[in-house]
ZAZA-722866 format. One record per residue (C-alpha): x, y, z; residue number from 1. Coordinates in steps of 0.05 Angstrom, whole numbers. Layout:
<pts>
PT      c1      c2      c3  seq
PT       X       Y       Z  NUM
...
</pts>
This chain:
<pts>
PT      c1      c2      c3  seq
PT   -1197     685     315    1
PT   -1184     650     391    2
PT   -1115     661     430    3
PT   -1076     606     456    4
PT   -1071     623     541    5
PT   -1011     599     557    6
PT   -1014     602     635    7
PT   -1087     581     640    8
PT   -1070     517     593    9
PT   -1014     514     645   10
PT   -1055     533     718   11
PT   -1116     483     693   12
PT   -1088     435     657   13
PT   -1126     436     600   14
PT   -1114     468     534   15
PT   -1133     533     551   16
PT   -1177     593     496   17
PT   -1200     662     494   18
PT   -1234     700     440   19
PT   -1255     780     445   20
PT   -1315     789     413   21
PT   -1321     865     384   22
PT   -1385     880     357   23
PT   -1428     832     330   24
PT   -1404     782     281   25
PT   -1420     773     201   26
PT   -1429     709     191   27
PT   -1364     683     171   28
PT   -1334     702     233   29
PT   -1368     657     270   30
PT   -1370     604     221   31
PT   -1280     610     244   32
PT   -1292     609     313   33
PT   -1332     550     304   34
PT   -1282     506     277   35
PT   -1227     540     312   36
PT   -1257     526     379   37
PT   -1251     456     361   38
PT   -1183     453     374   39
PT   -1193     466     447   40
PT   -1210     433     508   41
PT   -1237     495     539   42
PT   -1244     571     506   43
PT   -1271     627     544   44
PT   -1307     674     506   45
PT   -1313     752     519   46
PT   -1377     791     486   47
PT   -1359     851     490   48
PT   -1419     901     508   49
PT   -1462     840     508   50
PT   -1477     850     447   51
PT   -1546     811     435   52
PT   -1537     776     371   53
PT   -1468     733     397   54
PT   -1509     706     454   55
PT   -1558     689     411   56
PT   -1508     651     367   57
PT   -1470     625     416   58
PT   -1534     601     448   59
PT   -1560     567     399   60
PT   -1496     546     359   61
PT   -1454     523     425   62
PT   -1456     484     491   63
PT   -1423     547     528   64
PT   -1459     583     589   65
PT   -1448     660     614   66
PT   -1405     653     666   67
PT   -1399     726     677   68
PT   -1423     790     665   69
PT   -1369     847     682   70
PT   -1371     909     690   71
PT   -1322     964     686   72
PT   -1314    1032     716   73
PT   -1278    1092     705   74
PT   -1260    1154     739   75
PT   -1218    1216     717   76
PT   -1163    1215     767   77
PT   -1169    1285     818   78
PT   -1116    1315     855   79
PT   -1136    1282     917   80
PT   -1100    1283     984   81
PT   -1059    1228    1007   82
PT   -1094    1184    1057   83
PT   -1070    1189    1131   84
PT   -1038    1106    1152   85
PT   -1038    1087    1076   86
PT    -962    1055    1043   87
PT    -952    1057     964   88
PT    -893    1013     946   89
PT    -873     988     887   90
PT    -855     907     873   91
PT    -879     898     942   92
PT    -837     829     974   93
PT    -876     769     987   94
PT    -930     787    1032   95
PT    -961     723    1066   96
PT   -1014     768    1103   97
PT   -1050     789    1034   98
PT   -1053     728    1012   99
PT   -1086     695    1070  100
PT   -1145     763    1048  101
PT   -1150     734     977  102
PT   -1214     707     960  103
PT   -1255     725     901  104
PT   -1326     691     913  105
PT   -1359     732     861  106
PT   -1307     705     807  107
PT   -1322     660     752  108
PT   -1274     630     769  109
PT   -1318     590     834  110
PT   -1374     595     781  111
PT   -1344     550     740  112
PT   -1350     481     775  113
PT   -1298     448     722  114
PT   -1238     512     736  115
PT   -1261     508     808  116
PT   -1246     433     802  117
PT   -1188     458     777  118
PT   -1164     505     823  119
PT   -1200     562     809  120
PT   -1207     583     883  121
PT   -1123     599     871  122
PT   -1122     636     802  123
PT   -1125     704     852  124
PT   -1081     683     895  125
PT   -1030     670     840  126
PT   -1055     732     813  127
PT   -1019     764     880  128
PT    -965     722     894  129
PT    -938     734     808  130
PT    -943     809     841  131
PT    -894     806     892  132
PT    -832     843     868  133
PT    -848     869     814  134
PT    -836     918     773  135
PT    -896     958     745  136
PT    -947     922     807  137
PT    -966     980     858  138
PT    -991     952     927  139
PT   -1024    1005     980  140
PT   -1035     982    1043  141
PT   -1057     982    1119  142
PT   -1013     936    1138  143
PT   -1063     873    1164  144
PT   -1117     902    1151  145
PT   -1112     917    1067  146
PT   -1091     918    1014  147
PT   -1096     945     933  148
PT   -1059     929     871  149
PT   -1058     981     819  150
PT   -1011     994     754  151
PT   -1012    1032     697  152
PT   -1036    1026     619  153
PT   -1020    1083     591  154
PT   -1058    1137     615  155
PT   -1102    1096     653  156
PT   -1091    1071     724  157
PT   -1118    1003     734  158
PT   -1143     972     798  159
PT   -1121     894     795  160
PT   -1140     868     870  161
PT   -1159     913     923  162
PT   -1174     864     989  163
PT   -1198     880    1059  164
PT   -1198     837    1128  165
PT   -1265     819    1150  166
PT   -1242     850    1218  167
PT   -1236     929    1189  168
PT   -1308     931    1141  169
PT   -1337     985    1149  170
PT   -1283    1027    1172  171
PT   -1269    1069    1115  172
PT   -1210    1020    1093  173
PT   -1233    1015    1025  174
PT   -1241    1078     997  175
PT   -1182    1101    1029  176
PT   -1143    1047     995  177
PT   -1162    1079     929  178
PT   -1153    1142     949  179
PT   -1079    1128     952  180
PT   -1088    1100     882  181
PT   -1111    1151     847  182
PT   -1067    1199     895  183
PT   -1004    1175     863  184
PT   -1037    1172     798  185
PT   -1046    1231     792  186
PT    -967    1240     829  187
PT    -954    1215     745  188
PT    -989    1233     703  189
PT   -1039    1182     694  190
PT   -1121    1216     668  191
PT   -1170    1159     682  192
PT   -1171    1108     754  193
PT   -1215    1057     724  194
PT   -1231     974     749  195
PT   -1274     922     750  196
PT   -1318     873     782  197
PT   -1373     825     764  198
PT   -1446     840     760  199
PT   -1466     799     815  200
PT   -1427     818     871  201
PT   -1472     889     872  202
PT   -1425     900     947  203
PT   -1361     918     902  204
PT   -1406     966     857  205
PT   -1437     997     899  206
PT   -1378    1012     937  207
PT   -1341    1033     869  208
PT   -1405    1069     862  209
PT   -1393    1109     911  210
PT   -1319    1127     904  211
PT   -1339    1173     844  212
PT   -1336    1112     795  213
PT   -1386    1107     738  214
PT   -1401    1046     700  215
PT   -1378    1045     629  216
PT   -1384     977     596  217
PT   -1402     914     609  218
PT   -1388     841     580  219
PT   -1411     774     580  220
PT   -1375     711     593  221
PT   -1393     656     575  222
PT   -1347     593     575  223
PT   -1341     543     532  224
PT   -1314     455     558  225
PT   -1307     403     499  226
PT   -1280     347     549  227
</pts>
């Protein structure tokens, strides 16, 4: 039930696991989880759809706390025009300017003080570093102003990271970046454009909704520490 997380274990220096709860768990399934979690220092528990019965079990039987509620949004890919001034490139070489923009203070890696103390502020920076020069990872960007990292999962175009510099906020750069990703997705025959953000990040939620995205699901994530 709990999957061992290699990357997280190496990055944070503690044994990490992840449990994805799909629907209400039975008593037997919950007992299995309680036994398995003892073998880990840290377990991320994703309660799909914020199932209330699972939430009750977690709060009653563990010391886990709610670290994040992830909101998934999606829209059908449309035949939009490629916006002026935006470059789309696969396997982009290492870019220091992009790294300087990569701060996501609404993430669970900031909210959880134990993860933050173990380098949580650098997680998205490392995510970006791992995407440079990699086939299947695409960047839409406006030099020195912002970027959007995206990839394909089947027929779905997934927005992984998007950042706009403070000096470019309110100038429509973010919408241009999403439109460039959607134009690319349409050219490759992809049918949906999806993105996830935190429930607490109301600015991002309102931005995505203004770009035609609609909320399709919310998942609560709990952090369980055994150290």
